[in-house]
N, C-alpha and C positions, 0 to 999 in steps of 0.2 A: 609783656602782653603779646607782642608780636610773635614770640616763640610759641606761646600757648595757642595762638590762632593757627599757626603753621601745623602744630601737632594735631589740633582739632580737625583741620582740613584733611590731613593725612589719614586720620582715623575715619573720617566721613567717606573719603575715597575708597579706603579698604573695605568699609562696610558695604558701600554701593556695589563694588566689584564682587564681593562675597555673595550678596543677595542675587546679583545678576547671574553669577555662575550657578548658584543654587537653583534658581528658577529654570535656567537652561537645562540643568541636569534633570529636574523634575519633568520637564517637557519631553524628555527622551523615554519616559515610561508610559506604557499604554495598557489598557485593560483588554485582556484576552479571555474571551468566554469559551468554555469547552462544553459541547453537547455530547452525550454518550449514546451509542447504539444500545439496544437492550442486552447485548452480549457482553458489554463492558461494565466492570465493577469498580474500576479506578484507573488512575494514570500516575506515572512518575515523569516529571519534566526535568530535562537537562539542558544546559547551555551547550551548544555545538561548538566546542573548542577544538581546533585542529591540533593533532598530536597529543591529545590529553589521554594519558594512560589510565587514570583513575577519575572518571567523571563523577561528580557528586550531584545528588538530587537537589534541585533548587525549589521545587514545589511538588506537592502531592495532593491529589483530589480523590475522594472515595465516592463522589457523585458529581453530577454536572455542576459547574460553577465557574468562577472567574478568578484570575490572578493578575497582578500588575507585573509586567516584565519590561526590562529595558530593551531598546531597539537592538536587534541582532538576530542571529540564527540559533534555533533551538530544535530539540526533538523530544518526543515523548515515547514512552513504552507503555502500552495498554495492559491492563490486567483483566482476567476473566476466564471463564471455562470455555474450552474448545476454540480459542482464538489464537491467531499468530501474534506472538509477542515480539514483533519486529519494530525497529525504529520508524517513527512517523515524523518526518521533518516539517518544520514550519518557520516562517520568518515573522519578525515583529517590526512594523514600521508605522502602525496606526492601530486604533481600537478595532478589533474584529473578532469573528467567531470561528473556532476550529471544530469541525465535526469529527469525532473519534468513532470511526466505523471500520475496524480492521477486518481482514479476511479471516476465514477459519484456519485453524492450525493444519499442518500437513497430515498429522495423524487423524484428525477428525475428517478431513477431506478424503483420506484414503478409505475410511470406513464407509463414507457416503458413496464413493466410486464403486465399491463392491456391490452396494445395493442398487445403484443406477445402471450398472453395466448391461444387465439383460434388456432393459428398455432401449438403451442406445444401440445395442447389437440388433435388436428387432427393427429399429428405425432404419439403420443402414442397410440391412438385408432387404427390407421392403423397398427402399428408395433406389437402391443400386443392385437389384437382384442379379442381373447378368454379371456385373463386375465382381460382386461379392461371392459368386460361385467358386472363384479361384483364390479368394482371400479369406483371412481370418483376423479377428481382432487380437492384437498382441497386448495392448494395454489401454486403459482408460484412466485419465488423470483429470481431476476436478480442480477448479481455481476459484478464487475469491470466496464466495459463500455457497459454492456448489452449483452456481447457475451457468458456468462455462465448463465445457469438457473438451479435452484434447484426446484424440483417438489415433493410435498407430495401427495401420493395417499392413499385414505382411502376407506374401504369397504362401499358400499352403505347401508345406514341405520345403520351405526355404532353407538353404544351407546357412546356418547361423555363423559359421566360420567365415563365410563370404556373403554377407547379406546384400541384397540388391532389390530394386523394383518395389520398395515398400512406400506406402503413402501415409499422409497425415490428414486429419479432418478435424473441424471444429463444430461443436454443437452447442446450442444455447437452450436453456430451459426457461420457457416463458409461460406463465399461467399454468404451471404444472406439467407442461408438455414439452418434450425435446424436439428441436428442429435443427437440421444440419444447415450450417451457413456455407454457401458456396458449394464446392464439391471437393472430394479428396484430391490432394496435390502432393507432389514430391516435396515442394517447398511452399509454404503458405505465405502469401503477401497481402498487402492492403488492396491490391488490384483484383486478385483472384478470390479473396475472401473478404468482401466489403462489409463494413459495419462492425468489425471485430476490433477491440482495443489492441493497439500495437503491442502492449505488454503481454497480452494473451498469445498473440501470434509468435512472438519471440520465445515464449515459454514452451509452446507446443512444438516449435521447430527444433527445440533442443532436447526433447524427450528421447531417451535412449531405449534401445531394444531390451526386453527382459532377458 
């Protein structure tokens, strides 16, 4: 009888430990809700595992919705027309909402830049008429959803084998109208170009000459 009680006690302890571990594991899962911008038609979700050569999709959504994910690091790749299909990272530590609103693809932004360049050229020529007399626009590059523009200005007749004295500028499109932020600079910084996201400044500072 004593032996049976010991066995029963052991079984009870094992069951309690198993239930406790199960509850603990369940508590590590959280509900992550995804909202989609109008340009997004779906997402693939991956666990962000370091040194993983062949990541596998752990969740797919073709419309806004929710999934249960274990605490950790993840990334998603959006699907849709004219959007950048770059990784968007996020972490899971509690129930929360992830807004999926990617930038346009480089190809789509390139097409938009061609269409917007005359307006940006006109703006710079009007705002900096004296300085622009000796300069020309080398390139216009758009970012995010086409609302930010990076402009490279080069001296007319510049020797491209030994380029010098060229400037960069940032413009923002607000309510359908372009506005130059700050003034053209050799190097754009948060001080001389206030109100511009750091990522935009870094990108514009690295634009190469055509």
